[in-house]
C-alpha angles and dihedrals in degrees: 000000000000119000112244112255115249106241098196130025095218103049135035121250090241093058092043093051092047092052092048093046091053091057093047091050093049091052094045091054096044113115091337093157140022093257090063091044098051092041086076091066101247112218106233092193092056089046092058095046095043095046091046094051091048093045094233136126122260088248090057090045091056089052091053093045091051089052090050092051090047090053091051090052089049093052091052091047093050091050090054089045090062091048090054094046093049091044089055094059114101111273094017129101130197105219125219122266111274097043119120091243136035106220137013141188109199096186093052093036096234130139129178144189109211126208124180097226139016091250097043090099116055117234090245091056097049093080088058090050090051091049091051092052091047091050091050092051091052093052132026093357101048110156093023130119114239122208131198100205123204103189093194108043126205113268093350093292121168115213147155106179141140113286112226112154122191125242107239091208101048096024087223121134121229111253117272112255119181090211095056107070142173117218141173121245098250092052092047093050087054090054091048098046106020087236116113090203097047097112092047091048089053090051092048094056096048095091090053092047092047092050090050092052094045091063095273093298105163098169089125121027106190092195089071093061117097089227092059094079094029092060092054094044092051091052100044114011107066086105092216104158121205123205116282093217 
């Protein structure tokens, strides 16, 4: 019997498959029936205006709204996916929901709050995120470096810079702190694994992992599509560096 090939050097296949399966299950269960859909308090006024402006029927509008809600569920699930993957790397731990931070590495004195995309957190909420990280550094994590991670950066930018959001009410920026930083996903995965290509490697094995979970069904291998690599390159390989201040 042949030993199963290790797909990634920084995480076991078992942990990778479990993380992927969790995302697939979340998406499969999202808005799967009308009870789940209407539980979210659909706005009938918005439905009329939106359907009218798009020139579609209310039935078609419901289909689009279900797709939008499903996408929102997907974004949340993918954010948690990255927390689980990072927390599965040796030395790292994915902390339970309700903690101030998402992942920690005690030996390297690093903590991080992970968001799936640069616009996941509203501008008005970023000051609260900064305050939470600052509070953590003053307490249990004194002497650590805290990262606010945006897995998908804006315009493919690569950055590791001080994080100092502004307060929309007072228009005053939070004070610059070299130990509270904002970083893109690719750069943070390099910090976590020591491999500058770690995030891309994770992306590249997803079709294989998904096929494995879906009972070996390889009827459609997304890695063979030209867009497979183009999508990643557009998100991460514009090589637009931002100051490291």
